[in-house]
PLY file of the C-alpha trace (Angstrom):
ply
format ascii 1.0
element vertex 197
property float x
property float y
property float z
element edge 196
property int vertex1
property int vertex2
end_header
-33.81 32.74 6.99
-33.16 29.10 7.86
-35.43 29.10 10.93
-38.53 28.40 8.82
-36.99 25.06 7.81
-36.20 23.78 11.30
-39.57 22.09 11.70
-39.52 20.57 8.21
-39.05 16.83 7.88
-36.27 15.44 5.72
-38.86 14.46 3.10
-40.16 18.03 3.06
-36.62 19.35 2.60
-35.92 16.82 -0.16
-39.10 17.93 -1.92
-38.07 21.60 -1.73
-34.49 20.86 -2.82
-35.88 18.86 -5.76
-37.61 22.06 -6.84
-34.34 23.98 -6.71
-34.81 25.70 -3.32
-31.26 26.67 -2.36
-32.22 27.74 1.14
-33.78 24.32 1.76
-30.56 22.74 0.47
-28.54 24.92 2.89
-30.85 23.84 5.72
-30.43 20.18 4.76
-26.67 20.66 4.62
-26.53 22.27 8.07
-28.77 19.61 9.55
-26.94 16.61 8.12
-23.33 17.71 7.70
-22.32 17.02 11.34
-24.14 13.68 11.39
-22.69 12.47 8.09
-19.23 13.81 8.92
-19.20 11.87 12.20
-20.29 8.71 10.38
-17.67 9.17 7.65
-14.97 9.79 10.26
-15.92 6.56 12.03
-15.41 4.66 8.76
-12.28 6.39 7.46
-10.46 7.57 10.63
-9.36 10.65 8.68
-10.76 14.15 9.07
-9.58 15.07 5.59
-11.29 12.11 3.88
-14.42 12.38 6.00
-14.85 16.01 5.01
-14.19 15.23 1.36
-16.74 12.44 1.03
-19.45 14.40 2.87
-18.93 17.22 0.39
-19.12 14.71 -2.46
-22.42 13.41 -1.10
-23.93 16.89 -1.01
-22.76 17.50 -4.58
-24.60 14.30 -5.54
-27.69 15.52 -3.72
-27.73 18.85 -5.53
-26.84 17.49 -8.99
-29.49 14.79 -8.74
-32.04 16.93 -6.95
-34.88 16.13 -9.35
-34.86 12.50 -8.15
-35.08 13.41 -4.46
-38.90 13.34 -4.51
-38.76 9.55 -5.13
-36.66 8.81 -2.04
-38.80 7.39 0.75
-36.16 7.38 3.51
-33.92 10.45 3.09
-31.84 9.83 6.22
-31.21 6.21 5.27
-30.37 7.21 1.70
-27.83 9.80 2.88
-26.21 7.30 5.24
-26.02 4.72 2.46
-24.32 7.28 0.19
-21.75 7.99 2.91
-21.13 4.26 3.38
-20.68 3.70 -0.38
-18.35 6.69 -0.74
-16.31 5.54 2.27
-15.91 2.05 0.83
-14.89 3.49 -2.55
-12.35 5.75 -0.84
-10.89 2.89 1.20
-10.51 0.76 -1.93
-8.92 3.60 -3.91
-6.58 4.50 -1.07
-5.48 0.88 -0.81
-4.76 0.71 -4.54
-2.85 4.02 -4.48
-0.76 3.01 -1.50
-0.01 -0.36 -3.06
1.04 1.21 -6.37
3.29 3.75 -4.63
4.77 1.10 -2.34
5.52 -1.17 -5.31
7.43 1.58 -7.12
9.40 2.35 -4.00
10.21 -1.34 -3.60
11.34 -1.58 -7.23
13.84 1.22 -6.71
15.13 -0.37 -3.51
15.46 -3.78 -5.17
17.17 -2.19 -8.16
19.82 -0.61 -5.99
20.42 -3.67 -3.83
19.53 -7.13 -5.09
19.60 -7.10 -8.89
22.62 -7.88 -11.03
24.30 -4.77 -12.43
22.94 -5.16 -15.98
19.33 -5.64 -14.79
19.69 -2.83 -12.27
20.87 -0.49 -15.03
18.05 -1.62 -17.32
15.41 -1.03 -14.65
16.71 2.35 -13.54
17.01 3.51 -17.17
13.43 2.39 -17.86
12.24 4.07 -14.67
13.92 7.33 -15.68
12.34 7.15 -19.15
8.94 6.46 -17.60
9.26 9.47 -15.29
10.35 11.69 -18.20
7.19 10.75 -20.12
4.94 12.05 -17.35
3.11 15.33 -17.77
4.95 18.27 -16.21
2.75 18.39 -13.11
2.79 14.61 -12.50
6.57 14.60 -12.91
7.04 17.45 -10.41
4.85 15.72 -7.84
6.53 12.34 -8.37
10.05 13.76 -8.06
9.21 15.78 -4.96
7.72 12.68 -3.35
10.32 10.07 -4.29
13.50 12.04 -4.99
13.15 14.70 -2.29
11.07 12.53 0.05
8.49 15.25 0.76
5.09 14.47 2.26
1.81 15.29 0.53
1.24 18.44 2.60
4.75 19.72 1.82
4.30 19.07 -1.90
0.91 20.78 -1.86
2.45 23.86 -0.24
5.43 23.92 -2.56
3.36 23.59 -5.75
0.37 25.58 -4.47
-2.00 22.67 -5.02
-4.60 21.05 -2.83
-3.56 17.91 -0.98
-6.20 16.05 -2.95
-4.68 17.20 -6.27
-1.22 16.11 -5.13
-2.54 12.68 -4.19
-4.32 12.33 -7.54
-1.24 13.40 -9.53
0.87 10.93 -7.58
-1.58 8.07 -8.12
-1.77 8.84 -11.85
2.02 9.05 -12.10
2.56 5.71 -10.37
-0.03 4.00 -12.59
1.57 5.45 -15.72
5.08 4.45 -14.63
3.95 0.94 -13.75
2.27 0.56 -17.16
5.45 1.74 -18.90
7.64 -0.67 -16.96
5.32 -3.57 -17.70
5.79 -2.86 -21.41
9.52 -2.25 -21.39
11.13 -4.38 -18.67
10.74 -8.17 -18.84
11.62 -9.04 -15.27
9.36 -6.33 -13.82
6.31 -8.51 -14.43
7.87 -11.34 -12.43
8.69 -8.92 -9.62
5.12 -7.58 -9.55
3.72 -11.10 -9.38
5.94 -11.73 -6.35
4.88 -8.44 -4.71
1.19 -8.96 -5.24
0.70 -12.68 -4.88
3.53 -14.20 -2.81
0 1
1 2
2 3
3 4
4 5
5 6
6 7
7 8
8 9
9 10
10 11
11 12
12 13
13 14
14 15
15 16
16 17
17 18
18 19
19 20
20 21
21 22
22 23
23 24
24 25
25 26
26 27
27 28
28 29
29 30
30 31
31 32
32 33
33 34
34 35
35 36
36 37
37 38
38 39
39 40
40 41
41 42
42 43
43 44
44 45
45 46
46 47
47 48
48 49
49 50
50 51
51 52
52 53
53 54
54 55
55 56
56 57
57 58
58 59
59 60
60 61
61 62
62 63
63 64
64 65
65 66
66 67
67 68
68 69
69 70
70 71
71 72
72 73
73 74
74 75
75 76
76 77
77 78
78 79
79 80
80 81
81 82
82 83
83 84
84 85
85 86
86 87
87 88
88 89
89 90
90 91
91 92
92 93
93 94
94 95
95 96
96 97
97 98
98 99
99 100
100 101
101 102
102 103
103 104
104 105
105 106
106 107
107 108
108 109
109 110
110 111
111 112
112 113
113 114
114 115
115 116
116 117
117 118
118 119
119 120
120 121
121 122
122 123
123 124
124 125
125 126
126 127
127 128
128 129
129 130
130 131
131 132
132 133
133 134
134 135
135 136
136 137
137 138
138 139
139 140
140 141
141 142
142 143
143 144
144 145
145 146
146 147
147 148
148 149
149 150
150 151
151 152
152 153
153 154
154 155
155 156
156 157
157 158
158 159
159 160
160 161
161 162
162 163
163 164
164 165
165 166
166 167
167 168
168 169
169 170
170 171
171 172
172 173
173 174
174 175
175 176
176 177
177 178
178 179
179 180
180 181
181 182
182 183
183 184
184 185
185 186
186 187
187 188
188 189
189 190
190 191
191 192
192 193
193 194
194 195
195 196
């Protein structure tokens, strides 16, 4: 069925997809998936993330299909989408890693360098923050930081996708950090040191 589309230009395919032609969309996907995947992989150096953002781009294409007729350079537009998604992913990944690293550092500092009263205050606040998480965020957080499991192991254990595990973990660390900022005075000073010194 796809063979009739092989001679179509990208603009022709965009026009057909804009009209809701699912076979044209499948042809566009097959034509551009390997190209966009390779480009995404060159930016992200991760097969998982490359695959994810290419899928996101094709979701954007289909959801916004009515606007495709206005795009003059389909190939350039697709490459720009991949670039933008890659940059967004790199920024998000950096923020997630930083948040998780900071929480890990807080626990290490609490068990080593702080006076006993501050250490107890911080660990108590941390425990309260963890207990306020939703059930799923709490499970993911505890498996990661108490049992020291990797994302793949957590995903297998909880029967979740790796992406879901990562999102739960990022949400949990943001929520815990917000709680600590509200309830522990010296945490703010520590964060300033972590982020700016």
